[in-house]
Every structure is written in structure tokens, then in C-alpha cells.
N, C-alpha and C positions, 0 to 999 in steps of 0.2 A: 706466094698464095699460101702456103701451109701456115705460115705465121697468121695471116689473118683467119683463116679457119679457126684456129686455136683460140684466138681472141673471142671470135663469135661464139664459140661452145662455151667458154667460160663466164661470157655475158647472159647466156641462156640459163646456165646452171644457177647463177646468181639470182636470176628472176625466180626460179623453182623454189629456192630456199627461203623459209620464213623465219623471223626471228623467234626467239624463245617466249616472249611476250605474247607474240600473235598466236603462237602454238597453245601456250596454256589458256588464252582467252577462249580459242576454238574448242579446246578440249572442256573448259567448265560449262560452256553454252550446251556442248552435246551431252554432257552429264545432266544438266538441268532439263533439258528437252527430253532425256530419256526419263527421268525422274517424273516428269509430267505426264508422259504416255502411260507409264506404270500406274499413277494415281489415278487417271482417267479410265483405265482398264478395270482397276479395283471398284472405282465408283460404279461402273455399268455392271459389273457383277454383282454389287449390292443392290442396285435398282432391280436387277433381274430377279434376284432373291426376294425382294419386296413385292414385286408383281406377282410373282409365283405365290406367294403368302396371301396377297389380297385376293388373288382369284380363287384360291383354296377356300378362303373366309366367305366370299361371296357364294360359291358352290354350295357351303355348308348352309348359309341362310337361305338358299334358294331350293335346297332339298335336293341337289343333283348327284348326292352320295347314294341316294336310295337305288340308282341304277335301273329304273322301271323305264322300259322304252315308251314314250308316248304320254307317261304319267307323272313323272317329274323331272324338271330341268329341260327336256328336250322341246324344241319349239314346234309346236302344233298349228297350222295353218288353217284356214276357214275352210279350204279345200278338204283337208284329211278330215276336219270335223263333219263335214256334209257326208263323205264316205262312211264313217263310221255311224252316223245317224240312218243312214240307209240300211246298213245291216241291221240295225235294232228295230227299224221299221218292219223289215222283213220277218223277224221274229215275231214281232206283235202280231202281225197280219196271220202267220200261221196258226197262232195261238188261238186267235179269234175263229178261224176257219175250222180247226179242230173242234172247238166248243159247238159251234153250229152243226157240224156233221153228226156229233154225237152229244146232244144236250143233256145235262145231268137232269133238268125239268124242262117243262115247256118253253117255247121260245117266248111266248106272251109273258110267263113268269120272270124269264132272264130280263126281257125289256123293262117289266115294271121293276125289277130290283134294281137294275142300272138307274132307271130314272127317279128312283127314291134315294139313291146314293148321290145322284148328281143335283138333288133339289135346291142345293145352296150355290150352285154354280150356273143356273140356266136363267133365261130372260123370263120376264113376266108372262110372255106369251109364247112358248116353245112350240115347236113344230109337233104335229100329231102323229104318233107312231102306232101301227097297228101289229107289230109283232112279226114282220117279214123277216125271213133269214138274213137278206142285206141289210136291213136295219138293224137287225140285233148283232150282226158282226161288225157293222160300222160304231154301233154303240159301244161293243166290247172293246173294240180299238180306242174309242174315245175315253172311256173311264180308264183305261190301264195308261193311255197317255197322260191323263189328269194325275193319275198316282205317281206315275214316274216324275212329273214334272215338279209338283209340289211337295212330294215325300221324300225324292232322291237328289235332283238337279238343283232346285232351288233351296234346298236345305243341305249344309256342309255335311254330309255323312261321312265323317272320319272315325267315329267309334261305333260301337255296337249298343251304344246307351242313347235312346231318343232325346233324354234330358240333356245329355252332354252336347248332342249335335246342335239341339237348338240353341244352347248358350253359345256355342260356338259360332254359329250362324249370326246372331246379335254381335257378338264381339266383332265380327268381319265388318259388319254394316257399319259398326261405329268406327272402326278404323279406316274404312273406305271413305267416309264422309268427311274425315280430317284430312288424309293424306293417301290417295290411290296408290302411290308407289310403295309405301310401307305395306298398305294392305295386300299388294301383289305378293311382295317378299314373303309376309306372314302366311299368306294363303298356300303358297307352294311349299313352304317349310312344314306346315301343318300337314298338308297331303302326303308329304314325303314318310310321314309316321302313321299314316291310316292303315285300318285293317285290310287284310287283303280280299275279304269278302264279307258280305252281310251275313250274321248268323241266323240261324232259322227264327230266334225270337225277334230279332230286328226285321227281319221280313215280314213276319206275321204283324208286327207292330205297326208297320206302313200299310199294309193291306187292310188290317182292321180299321185304321183311322180314315181311309179314303174310299174303301169299298166294301163296308161290312155286311151289307144287305146280299150282295151278289156272292161275297166269299160263302155265306150260310147256303146260297142256292148251290153251291159247287162243292158243299160238305168239306170246306176248308182246303180243298185242293188249291196248291200254289200255282202261278202261271209259269207253265215250261213248255218248251217246244224242243223236240229233238233232244230230250234228257237234259237239256241246259235250263237255268234258273233265268227268266227274263229279267227279274230283279237284280241278280247278279251282273247280268249284262249291261244293264242300264246303270248299276253301279260303276263297272269299269269305264262306261262312257262319261259318267259323271267326273270320275277321277283323272281322266284324260283332259278334259276341257279345264277343270279346276286346278289341277295339279301341274300344268305344264305352262310354259313360256306363251301367252297370248301374242298373236301376231303383232298387236298394237300396243304390248308392253303392260300398261297399268290396267287395262280393261278386263272385266270378268263377263261370265256368260251366264244367262237366266233363260229358263223355257217358258213358253206361254201357250196357253190352249184357248183358243177362242169359244165364248160360251154357246150353247145351243139356242139357236134361234138370234143370233147377233148378226147385223149386217155384215154382208162380205166385203172385204177390204183388200183389193188387188195388192197393196204394198205389203200387207201381213200374212194373206191366205193365197195358197195355190191350189186350184180345183185339181182333182184328180179324176173326176168324171165331168162331161159335157154339161154346162149348165144352159138350158135352153132360154130361162128367164133372162139372163144377163145378155144373150146374144140378140134379143129383141129391144133390149134397152130397159127391161124393168130390174128394179133392186131386189136381189134376191138374198136369203139367209143362209147361215151355217145349218146345215143338217146333221153333220158330225164331224169331229176332227179326228182323223185316223192317225196322225202324228204330230206332236208339239212343234211349234217353232223355236227357234233361237234368236235370240238378241244379245249383242255385246254391249255391256253397260260402261260408259266412262264418265268422266267429268269434263265439263266445257271449261274455258280458260277462267282465270279468276276475275272478279269485276270488283273495284274497290267499293265497299258499302254494300255489297249483295253477295249472296251465297252463289256458288258456281252452279251452273245448269247441269242436270243429270240427263246425259245424251244416251239414248238406245238406238242402236243401228241392228237392223234386221239382218242376220247372217243366212237364215234359212227359214223360209216362209213355213207356216203351218200348212199341214197337208189335210185338206177339208173336201167333203163332199156337200154340195149346196142341198137345200132343201126341197127343191123341186125333183131333182134326181133320186133323192132318197125316199120320198113321200109322193111321188108320182105327180107332183104340181098341185096337190091339195093345198087348201087354203088355211094358212095359220090358225091355231085353235090353241085356247087356254086349257083344253082338257089332255090330260095324259094318263096313260096307264098307271096304275097304283099297285 
């Protein structure tokens, strides 16, 4: 029995021992596998370095290095824009209320000055205003909304030079028509180097261009409320929507102010007061716009042989007061206060 056990153990030992060739073959394969693993690890590290460099380059192009929360690089969705717009709307309303409570001239003179400044942006048959406090307050909000829309939001205010800003706006429009993606990167990169606030000369230039007669009635006083400049607040709002990642990527934002006397559009206008004419089925018109609306501008899919369609999506409807609520239901007339 002992002999059989020894033979069995010897046979088992022989099975566990491999030849030199087999050992060298296994060792060579192990070394090759180890070298491949090391090579793959080095490749992964190199890829990570390249990805990090690429991300840094993209961040530089998109202006993320500016580090301005909500103004460069950070994604700003439509909900955030609506909230910021609501804050700006409150400032405009407070300013208009303060002016009406302590007017620098009579309300009728203020009304006439506003209508004179808005002459190029009203319909052929504008509403008839008699200079009441509610009308003047609403018209003050309208003309400041018009000024902010055309002078700040729809013009890329990046420098304190109106001429340079106009040129940058034209460049952006040209780039956008060719490639919205490049325009988006260019816009964010440009705003990453924008001035922190509008200079007094720049602010005065915007106001003189859009509301010169009213500015004279106010002895050149700039629109402020609570010690804060409304133009600066509007500029911050403009930087937020233009210098950030739009939720739809390549789109950009534009403001719009419905004309006085234009037909109400439920898709573009939101009434801030009850409209009796609309409730009985009659067509009513815009009495005043108390805050501009916002649209998101993008390009539709390319069609061979045709230019891509420009798509405007309403993000925030313009806040308006209808004509019947503002004028007491008076019949529209071509006569306005001068």
C-alpha cells in the first residue's frame, strides 16, 4: 500500500511540472500582455490630457474664463431669463410711478413728448391719449421698453462706443446667417471681454437716440430707481442672455415691442389688465407695452437650393395694456397730443 501511494504521488508531481519551453512560452506571453497593458494605460493618459486641453480650448473660445455667473459660459434657461426679466420690469414700473407722482412738467407735456419720440414706431391710427396718470405711466414704461429693446438688447453692447457696437452687431448678423454655431461661440467669446457697465456717455447716447424729447422734459435726468440705473440693469440682462449658453445651443435672443395701436396678438402679447373688448369678441389694439417680449432666433434645417428659414420662437410675451383699458374704450383716432 505504501508503494502504491508513493507511485501515485510521483505521478501527480510529474503532472504539476512543466517543461522549460512551456515555462518560457508562458513567461513571454505574460511579458507581452503586461507591455500591452502599460501601452494602453499610457494611451488613456494621453487621451485624457488631450481631452483636458480640448475642453480648455473650448472654454476659452466660449468665454468661460471670464467667470461671470450667468453672463458667460453658464447655461441660462428660459425660466431664468423670465425671472430676470420680471426684476427689470419691476424697476421700470417703479421709475414710471415715481415720475408720475412727481412729474418734472405737466402730465400732458410728458405725454406729448413721449408720442413725439415714438412717432416713427406707431401705427397710422394710434390711440388717443388725454394725458391721464395711468396713460402717462404706461407710456413711460412703453418708451423705456422701446429704448432698452433697440438700444441695449438688440444691439450687441460690448464697448462704450456706439459705433463699435453697431459694427459688432452687423458682424454677428453676418456670421449667424452663414453659420449659427460659429456665431454662438463668437458671441459668447465677445461678451466675455465686454465692459462691466455702460459709461455715462454711452447711457446718454442710448437715451438721446431713442427718447430725446422726453429726456429734455426731464432735464437730462437718467432713468433710475432705488439709486440704481435702469440702463445698467438692462445691460446686465442683455449680457446674461447674449453671453451665456442658450438652452437651444445656437439660438440667440431678440426683444420686441408691439407698436401703439397694433392689433393684439395672443401669441405675442400678454395683457396685464382685463380687456373688455376681447371678452365680447371684438378686436382690440395695443394701448401701451409695459415690458418688451423676447424671441429666440434660430435657423431652420437647410434645404438644397434654398436659404434656411429664420425661426423666431416667443420665449416671453410682451406685457401690454389694451387700448380700451387705457383710454376708457374711446374710439381710435388719428389725433395725438403733440
